[in-house]
Backbone as CSV, one residue per row, in Angstrom:
resi,resn,N_x,N_y,N_z,CA_x,CA_y,CA_z,C_x,C_y,C_z
1,MET,0.955,7.369,-20.863,1.555,7.903,-19.640,2.645,6.961,-19.142
2,ARG,3.746,7.540,-18.717,4.861,6.760,-18.164,4.966,7.048,-16.671
3,VAL,4.821,5.993,-15.887,4.692,6.129,-14.441,5.754,5.303,-13.738
4,LEU,6.388,5.896,-12.742,7.271,5.161,-11.839,6.536,4.981,-10.526
5,ALA,6.377,3.723,-10.095,5.696,3.418,-8.839,6.699,2.945,-7.806
6,ILE,6.500,3.393,-6.567,7.408,3.085,-5.459,6.596,2.571,-4.281
7,ASP,7.061,1.489,-3.660,6.413,0.976,-2.448,7.453,0.551,-1.433
8,THR,7.440,1.218,-0.284,8.291,0.829,0.845,7.469,0.781,2.133
9,ALA,6.154,0.648,2.002,5.261,0.803,3.151,5.258,-0.398,4.082
10,LEU,5.503,-1.600,3.539,5.359,-2.808,4.354,6.615,-3.673,4.233
11,ALA,6.446,-4.950,3.962,7.588,-5.872,4.026,8.235,-6.095,2.661
12,ALA,8.381,-5.036,1.894,9.071,-5.118,0.606,9.554,-3.736,0.207
13,CYS,10.579,-3.736,-0.615,11.038,-2.506,-1.270,10.846,-2.759,-2.758
14,SER,9.912,-2.039,-3.373,9.495,-2.372,-4.735,9.406,-1.134,-5.607
15,ALA,9.592,-1.363,-6.911,9.410,-0.291,-7.890,8.987,-0.908,-9.209
16,ALA,8.244,-0.148,-9.980,7.819,-0.599,-11.308,7.662,0.609,-12.213
17,VAL,7.856,0.373,-13.496,7.617,1.402,-14.505,6.472,0.930,-15.391
18,LEU,5.461,1.766,-15.504,4.288,1.497,-16.345,4.290,2.462,-17.513
19,ASP,4.151,1.923,-18.713,4.020,2.741,-19.923,2.675,2.372,-20.542
20,THR,1.684,3.203,-20.344,0.326,2.861,-20.777,0.203,2.790,-22.300
21,ALA,1.107,3.431,-23.012,1.036,3.423,-24.473,1.776,2.250,-25.101
22,HIS,2.566,1.550,-24.311,3.399,0.478,-24.880,3.385,-0.771,-23.994
23,GLY,2.209,-1.306,-23.762,2.138,-2.640,-23.177,2.077,-2.746,-21.678
24,GLY,1.884,-1.657,-20.968,1.713,-1.762,-19.515,3.027,-1.750,-18.769
25,ILE,3.209,-2.688,-17.838,4.415,-2.736,-17.010,5.604,-3.143,-17.874
26,VAL,6.632,-2.297,-17.909,7.809,-2.584,-18.736,9.007,-2.996,-17.902
27,ALA,8.959,-2.763,-16.587,10.038,-3.198,-15.703,9.540,-3.144,-14.263
28,SER,9.987,-4.092,-13.454,9.627,-4.074,-12.033,10.603,-4.932,-11.250
29,GLU,10.693,-4.634,-9.971,11.525,-5.420,-9.056,10.973,-5.252,-7.649
30,SER,10.964,-6.346,-6.902,10.473,-6.306,-5.524,11.405,-7.121,-4.639
31,LEU,11.910,-6.487,-3.583,12.811,-7.145,-2.643,12.104,-7.311,-1.309
32,PRO,11.860,-8.539,-0.843,11.255,-8.719,0.475,12.184,-8.187,1.565
33,MET,11.670,-7.352,2.442,12.461,-6.834,3.562,11.558,-6.114,4.546
34,THR,11.930,-6.154,5.799,11.209,-5.393,6.820,12.025,-4.205,7.306
35,ARG,13.323,-4.223,7.063,14.203,-3.100,7.397,15.170,-2.870,6.247
36,GLY,15.750,-1.659,6.221,16.759,-1.366,5.215,16.224,-0.772,3.928
37,HIS,14.969,-0.308,3.929,14.397,0.283,2.726,15.209,1.494,2.240
38,ALA,15.677,2.297,3.184,16.383,3.527,2.809,17.641,3.219,1.999
39,GLU,18.348,2.170,2.402,19.584,1.813,1.700,19.298,1.116,0.376
40,ALA,18.195,0.391,0.300,17.907,-0.420,-0.892,17.195,0.354,-1.992
41,LEU,16.454,1.409,-1.640,15.536,2.005,-2.599,16.210,2.642,-3.805
42,MET,17.170,3.528,-3.612,17.736,4.248,-4.757,18.454,3.331,-5.733
43,PRO,19.282,2.360,-5.266,19.855,1.411,-6.235,18.780,0.622,-6.982
44,LEU,17.690,0.259,-6.285,16.598,-0.465,-6.932,15.947,0.389,-8.018
45,LEU,15.727,1.675,-7.737,15.145,2.566,-8.738,16.038,2.684,-9.967
46,GLN,17.323,2.757,-9.745,18.252,2.834,-10.870,18.165,1.583,-11.734
47,ARG,18.089,0.415,-11.091,18.013,-0.837,-11.849,16.708,-0.923,-12.650
48,VAL,15.606,-0.553,-12.011,14.312,-0.648,-12.682,14.236,0.319,-13.860
49,MET,14.717,1.530,-13.665,14.702,2.484,-14.775,15.591,2.015,-15.921
50,LYS,16.746,1.458,-15.613,17.636,0.944,-16.664,16.963,-0.200,-17.413
51,SER,16.314,-1.091,-16.670,15.624,-2.222,-17.282,14.463,-1.772,-18.170
52,SER,13.840,-0.653,-17.818,12.691,-0.159,-18.590,13.105,0.450,-19.922
53,GLY,14.369,0.841,-20.031,14.840,1.508,-21.239,14.475,2.980,-21.298
54,LEU,13.938,3.494,-20.184,13.543,4.895,-20.126,14.499,5.667,-19.222
55,ALA,14.573,6.958,-19.448,15.304,7.845,-18.552,14.319,8.446,-17.555
56,PHE,14.839,8.894,-16.408,13.968,9.537,-15.425,13.227,10.718,-16.052
57,ALA,13.891,11.410,-16.966,13.281,12.578,-17.610,12.098,12.211,-18.503
58,ASP,11.955,10.925,-18.819,10.838,10.481,-19.661,9.552,10.284,-18.862
59,LEU,9.630,10.318,-17.538,8.474,10.013,-16.701,7.455,11.147,-16.720
60,ASP,6.174,10.757,-16.638,5.087,11.725,-16.567,4.505,11.841,-15.163
61,ARG,4.758,10.845,-14.322,4.156,10.836,-12.983,4.935,9.869,-12.092
62,VAL,5.008,10.195,-10.812,5.582,9.296,-9.798,4.475,8.916,-8.831
63,VAL,4.399,7.636,-8.518,3.375,7.097,-7.634,4.043,6.470,-6.423
64,VAL,3.448,6.641,-5.250,4.036,6.067,-4.033,2.928,5.620,-3.093
65,THR,3.162,4.515,-2.393,2.204,4.066,-1.384,2.273,4.989,-0.177
66,THR,1.106,5.315,0.350,1.011,6.276,1.454,0.570,5.634,2.756
67,GLY,0.430,4.320,2.778,0.057,3.648,3.997,-1.395,3.223,3.990
68,PRO,-1.807,2.669,5.108,-1.046,2.476,6.337,0.077,1.451,6.165
69,GLY,1.034,1.555,7.087,2.183,0.668,7.044,3.222,1.100,8.044
70,SER,4.461,0.716,7.794,5.572,1.069,8.670,5.834,2.571,8.619
71,PHE,5.942,3.197,9.794,6.203,4.639,9.839,7.493,4.976,9.091
72,THR,8.561,4.230,9.364,9.847,4.503,8.727,9.785,4.234,7.233
73,GLY,9.191,3.098,6.855,9.089,2.755,5.445,8.316,3.786,4.652
74,LEU,7.209,4.267,5.202,6.414,5.287,4.515,7.226,6.551,4.278
75,ARG,7.952,6.968,5.283,8.737,8.204,5.138,9.805,8.050,4.061
76,VAL,10.435,6.873,3.984,11.468,6.628,2.973,10.892,6.749,1.568
77,GLY,9.792,6.048,1.316,9.206,6.046,-0.015,8.645,7.397,-0.424
78,ILE,7.941,8.042,0.492,7.316,9.325,0.165,8.373,10.400,-0.052
79,ALA,9.430,10.393,0.759,10.503,11.376,0.569,11.176,11.191,-0.785
80,ALA,11.421,9.943,-1.171,12.059,9.681,-2.468,11.152,10.117,-3.612
81,ALA,9.860,9.795,-3.509,8.918,10.157,-4.567,8.798,11.665,-4.709
82,ARG,8.689,12.348,-3.578,8.579,13.813,-3.636,9.841,14.442,-4.211
83,GLY,10.997,13.893,-3.836,12.248,14.416,-4.364,12.345,14.250,-5.867
84,LEU,11.954,13.074,-6.356,11.972,12.846,-7.800,10.981,13.755,-8.513
85,GLY,9.787,13.885,-7.930,8.785,14.756,-8.544,9.257,16.179,-8.658
86,LEU,9.916,16.656,-7.613,10.429,18.022,-7.611,11.527,18.198,-8.654
87,ALA,12.445,17.224,-8.716,13.561,17.327,-9.655,13.103,17.212,-11.108
88,LEU,12.105,16.349,-11.338,11.647,16.100,-12.704,10.511,17.019,-13.130
89,LYS,9.953,17.757,-12.140,8.808,18.639,-12.395,7.606,17.858,-12.939
90,VAL,7.312,16.724,-12.257,6.150,15.902,-12.617,5.294,15.701,-11.375
91,PRO,4.008,15.387,-11.533,3.140,15.175,-10.382,3.536,13.923,-9.594
92,VAL,3.295,13.983,-8.298,3.483,12.830,-7.414,2.140,12.526,-6.758
93,VAL,1.670,11.298,-6.898,0.380,10.925,-6.329,0.557,9.759,-5.370
94,GLY,-0.372,9.654,-4.430,-0.328,8.601,-3.431,-1.392,7.545,-3.657
95,VAL,-1.064,6.311,-3.279,-1.991,5.184,-3.370,-2.013,4.467,-2.027
96,SER,-3.196,4.218,-1.507,-3.342,3.503,-0.242,-2.901,2.053,-0.393
97,THR,-2.204,1.535,0.608,-1.819,0.122,0.578,-3.050,-0.780,0.624
98,LEU,-4.085,-0.360,1.349,-5.304,-1.160,1.443,-5.987,-1.256,0.080
99,SER,-6.061,-0.144,-0.637,-6.641,-0.156,-1.981,-5.802,-1.003,-2.939
100,ALA,-4.486,-0.923,-2.798,-3.601,-1.702,-3.664,-3.774,-3.199,-3.430
101,TYR,-3.956,-3.598,-2.186,-4.232,-5.011,-1.889,-5.535,-5.464,-2.533
102,ALA,-6.560,-4.618,-2.454,-7.888,-5.009,-2.922,-8.023,-4.997,-4.437
103,ALA,-7.277,-4.133,-5.111,-7.492,-3.867,-6.541,-7.486,-5.106,-7.433
104,PRO,-6.479,-5.994,-7.350,-6.491,-7.131,-8.279,-7.681,-8.060,-8.088
105,HIS,-8.154,-8.180,-6.871,-9.289,-9.059,-6.601,-10.595,-8.428,-7.062
106,LEU,-10.719,-7.119,-6.903,-11.895,-6.427,-7.415,-11.918,-6.462,-8.936
107,ALA,-10.741,-6.390,-9.555,-10.666,-6.438,-11.016,-11.060,-7.816,-11.535
108,GLU,-10.737,-8.851,-10.780,-11.053,-10.214,-11.207,-12.524,-10.557,-10.998
109,ASN,-13.085,-10.098,-9.875,-14.491,-10.389,-9.577,-15.001,-9.326,-8.622
110,ASP,-15.685,-8.322,-9.155,-16.124,-7.210,-8.309,-17.483,-7.465,-7.657
111,ARG,-17.968,-8.696,-7.756,-19.239,-9.023,-7.097,-19.042,-9.507,-5.662
112,ILE,-17.818,-9.862,-5.322,-17.523,-10.386,-3.989,-16.919,-9.278,-3.133
113,PRO,-17.423,-9.056,-1.914,-16.820,-8.050,-1.029,-15.358,-8.382,-0.730
114,VAL,-14.556,-7.350,-0.558,-13.146,-7.519,-0.232,-12.861,-6.849,1.106
115,VAL,-12.294,-7.623,2.013,-11.877,-7.108,3.321,-10.356,-7.031,3.310
116,ALA,-9.817,-5.814,3.339,-8.370,-5.605,3.354,-7.922,-5.356,4.784
117,ALA,-6.981,-6.170,5.252,-6.531,-6.080,6.648,-5.012,-6.213,6.718
118,ILE,-4.373,-5.197,7.253,-2.915,-5.172,7.424,-2.594,-5.285,8.905
119,ASP,-1.638,-6.135,9.227,-1.265,-6.350,10.621,-0.754,-5.053,11.252
120,ALA,-1.411,-4.624,12.329,-0.989,-3.435,13.069,-0.463,-3.803,14.456
121,ARG,-0.299,-5.102,14.700,0.237,-5.650,15.956,-0.740,-5.484,17.114
122,HIS,-0.468,-6.225,18.162,-1.259,-6.166,19.397,-2.747,-6.439,19.140
123,GLN,-3.029,-7.459,18.301,-4.409,-7.859,18.006,-5.214,-6.743,17.328
124,HIS,-4.528,-5.895,16.571,-5.183,-4.849,15.800,-4.769,-4.943,14.330
125,VAL,-5.621,-4.395,13.477,-5.336,-4.363,12.050,-5.703,-2.996,11.497
126,TYR,-5.084,-2.660,10.364,-5.566,-1.540,9.562,-6.593,-2.142,8.605
127,LEU,-7.813,-1.615,8.644,-8.942,-2.274,7.997,-9.648,-1.352,7.001
128,GLN,-10.015,-1.923,5.864,-10.915,-1.255,4.934,-11.760,-2.322,4.245
129,VAL,-13.031,-2.027,4.055,-13.956,-2.992,3.459,-14.535,-2.410,2.170
130,PHE,-14.447,-3.207,1.099,-14.971,-2.822,-0.206,-16.154,-3.727,-0.545
131,GLY,-17.264,-3.130,-0.958,-18.433,-3.885,-1.353,-18.400,-4.224,-2.824
132,PRO,-19.447,-4.881,-3.335,-19.535,-5.182,-4.762,-19.364,-3.914,-5.604
133,GLY,-18.650,-4.072,-6.709,-18.383,-2.928,-7.561,-17.279,-2.032,-7.049
134,GLY,-16.609,-2.443,-5.969,-15.535,-1.645,-5.399,-16.004,-0.505,-4.527
135,ARG,-17.314,-0.456,-4.238,-17.825,0.609,-3.373,-17.259,0.451,-1.961
136,ILE,-16.904,1.572,-1.358,-16.295,1.537,-0.025,-17.389,1.370,1.025
137,ARG,-17.342,0.254,1.723,-18.296,0.006,2.794,-17.798,0.554,4.126
138,ALA,-16.497,0.510,4.325,-15.903,1.017,5.568,-14.603,1.710,5.226
139,ALA,-14.455,2.954,5.672,-13.255,3.735,5.392,-12.058,3.159,6.139
140,PRO,-10.838,3.454,5.693,-9.646,2.935,6.372,-9.604,3.367,7.834
141,ARG,-9.288,2.426,8.709,-9.209,2.743,10.137,-8.421,1.671,10.869
142,LEU,-7.992,2.016,12.066,-7.383,1.045,12.964,-8.502,0.322,13.696
143,ALA,-8.482,-1.004,13.680,-9.570,-1.771,14.273,-9.012,-2.996,14.982
144,GLY,-9.777,-3.506,15.932,-9.419,-4.751,16.582,-9.554,-5.922,15.625
145,LEU,-8.797,-6.976,15.859,-8.855,-8.146,14.987,-10.268,-8.708,14.921
146,ASN,-10.961,-8.717,16.050,-12.332,-9.243,16.069,-13.277,-8.418,15.202
147,GLU,-13.023,-7.108,15.101,-13.850,-6.267,14.233,-13.647,-6.637,12.774
148,ALA,-12.406,-6.964,12.409,-12.136,-7.392,11.035,-12.826,-8.723,10.746
149,VAL,-12.823,-9.621,11.718,-13.509,-10.906,11.559,-15.004,-10.676,11.364
150,GLN,-15.567,-9.775,12.139,-16.986,-9.469,12.020,-17.303,-8.879,10.647
151,ALA,-16.417,-8.026,10.141,-16.633,-7.405,8.833,-16.657,-8.443,7.716
152,ALA,-15.930,-9.547,7.914,-15.852,-10.585,6.887,-16.867,-11.697,7.086
153,SER,-17.654,-11.620,8.143,-18.507,-12.754,8.504,-19.921,-12.678,7.935
154,GLY,-20.288,-11.543,7.331,-21.664,-11.396,6.864,-21.980,-12.218,5.632
155,ALA,-20.978,-12.415,4.763,-21.178,-13.150,3.519,-19.818,-13.643,3.039
156,PRO,-19.801,-14.631,2.162,-18.509,-15.067,1.612,-17.760,-13.883,1.013
157,SER,-16.498,-13.758,1.333,-15.747,-12.585,0.903,-14.319,-12.962,0.584
158,CYS,-13.609,-12.004,0.022,-12.181,-12.133,-0.224,-11.460,-11.349,0.870
159,ILE,-10.528,-11.993,1.553,-9.767,-11.339,2.609,-8.329,-11.205,2.140
160,VAL,-7.804,-9.975,2.151,-6.468,-9.723,1.617,-5.654,-8.905,2.622
161,GLY,-4.328,-8.995,2.484,-3.451,-8.202,3.330,-2.621,-9.072,4.258
162,SER,-1.666,-8.448,4.921,-0.744,-9.197,5.769,-1.425,-9.831,6.979
163,ALA,-2.631,-9.365,7.335,-3.383,-9.969,8.447,-4.506,-10.871,7.951
164,ALA,-4.540,-11.156,6.655,-5.647,-11.932,6.081,-5.757,-13.318,6.704
165,GLN,-4.631,-13.989,6.899,-4.698,-15.345,7.443,-5.184,-15.345,8.881
166,ALA,-4.767,-14.337,9.655,-5.228,-14.242,11.043,-6.742,-14.041,11.096
167,VAL,-7.263,-13.218,10.194,-8.712,-13.010,10.129,-9.411,-14.294,9.696
168,ALA,-8.863,-14.953,8.674,-9.477,-16.180,8.162,-9.467,-17.293,9.203
169,ASP,-8.396,-17.379,9.983,-8.317,-18.422,11.009,-9.439,-18.274,12.027
170,LYS,-9.717,-17.035,12.418,-10.821,-16.804,13.357,-12.166,-16.996,12.687
171,LEU,-12.234,-16.642,11.425,-13.480,-16.777,10.692,-13.831,-18.245,10.458
172,SER,-12.827,-19.115,10.428,-13.071,-20.531,10.171,-13.907,-21.186,11.265
173,LYS,-14.030,-20.523,12.409,-14.844,-21.051,13.498,-16.321,-20.696,13.332
174,THR,-16.643,-19.914,12.288,-18.026,-19.540,12.016,-18.536,-20.307,10.799
175,ALA,-19.791,-20.078,10.456,-20.393,-20.796,9.330,-20.006,-20.198,7.987
176,VAL,-19.568,-18.937,7.987,-19.253,-18.259,6.730,-17.748,-18.306,6.492
177,LEU,-17.315,-18.970,5.443,-15.902,-19.099,5.140,-15.516,-18.156,4.011
178,PRO,-14.302,-17.622,4.047,-13.879,-16.719,2.971,-13.729,-17.453,1.655
179,THR,-14.004,-16.750,0.560,-13.830,-17.319,-0.772,-12.360,-17.362,-1.152
180,ILE,-11.640,-16.291,-0.845,-10.211,-16.173,-1.171,-9.488,-15.585,0.025
181,VAL,-8.312,-16.108,0.341,-7.448,-15.527,1.360,-6.094,-15.253,0.725
182,ASP,-5.731,-13.986,0.640,-4.451,-13.571,0.059,-3.668,-12.856,1.161
183,SER,-2.712,-13.559,1.742,-1.969,-13.008,2.877,-0.588,-12.490,2.469
184,SER,-0.473,-11.953,1.270,0.799,-11.379,0.809,1.296,-10.330,1.792
185,THR,2.604,-10.293,2.009,3.163,-9.353,2.978,3.280,-7.934,2.440
186,ALA,3.062,-7.750,1.140,3.066,-6.415,0.527,2.196,-6.476,-0.717
187,PRO,1.568,-5.369,-1.093,0.754,-5.375,-2.318,1.608,-5.486,-3.568
188,ASP,0.979,-5.866,-4.655,1.653,-6.032,-5.947,2.010,-4.654,-6.511
189,ILE,3.294,-4.435,-6.752,3.751,-3.124,-7.227,3.152,-2.786,-8.600
190,ALA,2.835,-3.797,-9.400,2.227,-3.526,-10.705,0.865,-2.873,-10.550
191,TRP,0.105,-3.313,-9.551,-1.212,-2.722,-9.327,-1.095,-1.328,-8.728
192,ILE,-0.073,-1.087,-7.941,0.162,0.264,-7.427,0.405,1.219,-8.589
193,ALA,1.178,0.771,-9.569,1.442,1.592,-10.748,0.162,1.841,-11.545
194,ARG,-0.642,0.788,-11.721,-1.876,0.932,-12.512,-2.856,1.891,-11.832
195,ILE,-3.023,1.749,-10.527,-3.922,2.654,-9.806,-3.397,4.086,-9.894
196,GLY,-2.094,4.227,-9.670,-1.493,5.552,-9.671,-1.579,6.266,-11.000
197,ALA,-1.701,5.506,-12.083,-1.791,6.125,-13.407,-3.155,6.754,-13.658
198,VAL,-4.171,6.316,-12.908,-5.538,6.789,-13.204,-6.154,7.646,-12.093
199,VAL,-5.572,7.634,-10.884,-6.191,8.413,-9.814,-6.001,9.913,-10.078
200,PRO,-6.979,10.739,-9.707,-6.838,12.180,-9.903,-5.742,12.757,-9.018
201,GLU,-4.935,13.583,-9.609,-3.835,14.200,-8.848,-4.359,15.023,-7.672
202,ALA,-5.457,15.724,-7.865,-5.963,16.639,-6.840,-6.479,15.922,-5.606
203,THR,-6.931,14.681,-5.766,-7.517,13.958,-4.629,-6.634,12.829,-4.111
204,SER,-5.408,12.733,-4.605,-4.523,11.638,-4.208,-3.151,12.170,-3.819
205,PRO,-3.074,12.954,-2.759,-1.789,13.532,-2.374,-0.816,12.481,-1.842
206,ALA,0.448,12.741,-2.011,1.489,11.844,-1.500,1.788,12.201,-0.045
207,LYS,0.799,11.956,0.808,0.927,12.235,2.239,0.706,10.957,3.016
208,PRO,1.489,10.729,4.079,1.369,9.469,4.818,0.013,9.306,5.484
209,GLN,-0.503,8.095,5.428,-1.756,7.726,6.067,-1.403,6.748,7.198
210,TYR,-1.126,7.296,8.367,-0.633,6.463,9.466,-1.755,5.683,10.161
211,LEU,-2.867,6.312,10.426,-4.039,5.750,11.108,-3.822,5.459,12.588
212,ARG,-2.596,5.629,13.078,-2.351,5.448,14.505,-1.148,6.283,14.906
213,ALA,-1.042,6.549,16.203,0.120,7.281,16.718,1.332,6.361,16.739
214,PRO,2.540,6.904,16.614,3.734,6.058,16.665,3.899,5.411,18.023
215,ASP,4.523,4.212,18.024,4.768,3.516,19.288,5.770,4.264,20.156
216,ALA,6.753,4.877,19.506,7.773,5.618,20.253,7.308,7.057,20.445
217,GLN,7.143,7.458,21.679,6.683,8.800,22.009,7.740,9.525,22.842
218,PRO,7.895,10.832,22.653,8.834,11.565,23.495,8.392,11.535,24.948
219,GLN,9.367,11.441,25.846,9.067,11.404,27.269,9.096,12.817,27.820
220,ASN,7.900,13.359,28.078,7.803,14.735,28.550,8.515,14.934,29.882
221,ALA,8.490,13.887,30.704,9.118,14.013,32.028,10.623,14.178,31.931
222,ALA,11.182,13.731,30.805,12.628,13.776,30.660,13.098,15.083,30.037
223,GLN,12.186,15.932,29.645,12.573,17.187,29.026,13.143,18.147,30.067
224,LEU,14.142,18.871,29.639,14.729,19.875,30.527,13.810,21.070,30.629
225,PRO,13.669,21.650,31.812,12.801,22.822,31.959,13.370,24.001,31.203
226,ARG,12.473,24.815,30.631,12.902,26.008,29.926,13.227,27.109,30.942
227,ARG,14.166,27.927,30.574,14.519,29.070,31.447,13.926,30.344,30.877
């Protein structure tokens, strides 16, 4: 299977091409950024595809991160993925950013619980907890920072995500210390591609997973009355 993976959900604009029949990841690029994904994405896709030696028409599937993450970033990546899928007539599947953060650590040692926490600002995080074997202990949700600390305090665990260090700092005041702290600002695009190659199309739609309402809301009081 030949897969193009796209991630614009957090603090990077990334893409990778995975060819499962010929050695795995054949090309990838990741640009750290918090703004400007829309302008950077299409040139980046062109470079990655050229580096892979494949044409867009050779792809069997497009994969995109669906969040949680930046509202604007998610829309950029998902719109691009859906557009490519439509033009190429190939499936488009979604991968959670929380799952993408957890995947490499679960692959390395699935006996240790993984707490995935993404900074949601204002002392909140997007949280998901994976138990031994990758079993989901807590579904993705918006949670207070203290709740994430509590989730990681029961036993030595791996804490991953852009809020990992904030959780670990609070956890350091308790008796239970994390085994691993990975505070990467975005998940590894190679793992997004690998997950996307195996997830079922029917259960992995390319739909945004916001988990919270947008900060910017329309002002109802400012609306003109209808006649």
